C-alpha positions in Angstrom: 123.1 18.6 3.1 122.0 15.2 1.9 123.9 13.4 -0.6 122.8 13.3 -4.2 123.6 9.6 -4.3 123.3 7.9 -1.0 124.7 4.4 -0.4 125.4 3.8 3.3 127.4 0.8 4.4 127.4 0.1 8.2 130.9 -0.8 9.4 129.4 -3.7 11.3 128.5 -5.2 8.0 132.2 -5.5 7.0 133.5 -9.0 7.7 137.2 -9.7 8.3 137.4 -10.9 4.7 136.1 -7.5 3.5 133.1 -6.6 1.5 132.5 -5.9 -2.2 130.0 -3.2 -3.1 128.6 -2.2 -6.5 126.7 1.0 -7.1 124.6 1.8 -10.2 122.8 5.1 -10.2 119.2 5.5 -11.2 118.0 7.9 -13.9 116.6 10.2 -11.2 119.9 10.2 -9.3 121.8 11.0 -12.5 119.5 13.8 -13.4 119.9 15.4 -9.9 123.7 15.0 -10.0 123.8 16.6 -13.4 121.8 19.6 -12.3 123.7 20.1 -9.1 127.1 19.6 -10.7 126.5 21.9 -13.7 126.5 19.1 -16.3 124.1 18.8 -19.2 123.7 15.1 -18.6 125.0 12.1 -16.7 124.2 9.2 -18.9 125.8 6.5 -16.8 127.4 6.4 -13.3 128.7 3.2 -11.7 131.2 2.3 -9.1 132.7 -0.8 -7.5 134.4 -0.9 -4.1 136.3 -3.3 -2.0 136.2 -2.5 1.8 138.7 -4.2 4.0 139.5 -4.0 7.7 143.0 -2.8 8.4 145.2 -2.6 11.4 143.3 -1.5 14.6 140.4 0.9 13.9 141.2 1.4 10.2 139.2 0.5 7.1 140.5 0.6 3.6 138.2 1.6 0.8 139.4 0.9 -2.8 137.4 1.2 -5.9 136.7 2.7 -9.3 134.1 5.0 -10.6 133.0 5.1 -14.2 130.6 7.6 -15.9 129.5 9.0 -19.2 128.7 12.7 -18.9 128.0 15.7 -21.2 129.6 19.0 -20.2 129.3 22.4 -21.8 132.1 23.7 -24.0 133.8 26.7 -22.3 134.2 28.5 -25.7 131.2 27.6 -27.9 128.7 26.4 -25.2 128.2 23.2 -27.3 127.7 19.9 -25.6 130.9 18.0 -25.0 130.7 14.2 -24.2 133.2 12.9 -21.7 134.1 9.7 -20.0 135.2 9.6 -16.4 137.1 6.6 -15.2 138.9 7.1 -11.9 140.3 5.0 -9.1 139.5 5.7 -5.4 141.6 4.9 -2.5 140.8 6.1 1.0 141.3 5.1 4.6 138.7 5.5 7.3 139.1 5.3 11.1 136.6 4.2 13.7 138.4 6.3 16.3 136.9 9.6 17.2 138.8 12.5 15.6 140.3 14.7 18.2 140.4 18.4 17.4 143.8 20.0 17.3 144.7 23.6 17.7 147.4 23.4 15.1 147.4 21.3 12.0 150.6 20.4 10.2 150.2 19.7 6.5 152.9 17.8 4.6 152.2 17.4 0.9 154.4 14.3 0.8 152.6 12.4 3.6 149.4 10.4 3.0 146.1 12.1 3.9 144.9 11.3 7.4 142.1 8.8 7.7 138.5 10.0 7.2 136.3 9.5 10.3 133.4 7.0 10.2 130.3 9.0 11.1 127.4 7.3 12.9 128.9 3.9 12.3 128.6 4.0 8.5 130.3 5.1 5.3 128.4 6.8 2.5 129.9 5.4 -0.6 127.4 7.3 -2.8 128.7 10.7 -1.6 132.2 9.4 -2.3 131.2 8.5 -5.9 129.8 12.0 -6.5 132.8 13.7 -4.9 135.2 11.8 -7.1 133.1 12.3 -10.2 133.3 16.1 -9.8 137.0 15.9 -9.0 137.7 14.0 -12.2 135.7 16.2 -14.6 137.6 18.3 -17.2 137.5 21.8 -15.7 137.8 23.3 -19.2 135.8 21.2 -21.6 136.2 22.2 -25.2 134.4 21.0 -28.3 136.8 19.6 -30.9 136.3 22.5 -33.4 135.9 25.3 -30.8 138.4 28.1 -31.0 138.5 31.3 -29.0 138.8 34.4 -31.2 140.1 37.1 -28.9 139.8 39.8 -31.5 136.1 39.0 -32.2 135.4 39.0 -28.5 137.1 42.4 -28.0 135.1 43.9 -30.9 131.9 42.5 -29.5 132.6 43.8 -26.0 133.5 47.3 -27.3 130.6 47.8 -29.7 126.9 48.3 -29.4 124.6 45.3 -29.7 121.7 45.0 -32.1 119.3 46.8 -29.8 121.6 49.9 -29.7 122.6 49.6 -26.1 126.3 49.9 -25.3 128.6 47.8 -23.2 127.3 48.1 -19.6 130.7 49.0 -18.4 131.1 52.0 -20.8 129.4 54.2 -18.2 131.9 53.2 -15.6 134.8 54.1 -17.8 133.5 57.7 -17.9 133.8 57.9 -14.1 137.5 57.1 -14.3 139.6 60.2 -13.5 141.1 61.6 -16.7 144.7 62.4 -16.5 
């Protein structure tokens, strides 16, 4: 799958002093990202990175993403504007990743370094990944309130066309007893 926002940096282009990278997404990229990520709109999406060489085969990627998005309220389905502002800190390795039969996961330890694939890092994919990870999973409009009683009444009653709840027929199949 290709990235919705591609910005490849060859590791050979990173000097010992490091490299600064700025990404500003285009309107087309923002539209595609919004569609793929279930957002109504991505009005702005920017990122800045500092890539530095670490010890041995390691590269450190530090940065910040910033975005203005519009999500859908989980209760009223109204548009909900949101701002995403998140820091990114990852380590990459130039060494080939050796497959292991058994993987030990320790929640206290740092994540292992990500592999550098084909001699480059896709910072655009990193931006989209961290945008999604930092979205509010339950956006809610300021005045939206869930009315459980109204929802139950709607679910159990007929709609305007006279048809009943589609699950009503299934309840008749349930053994009586």
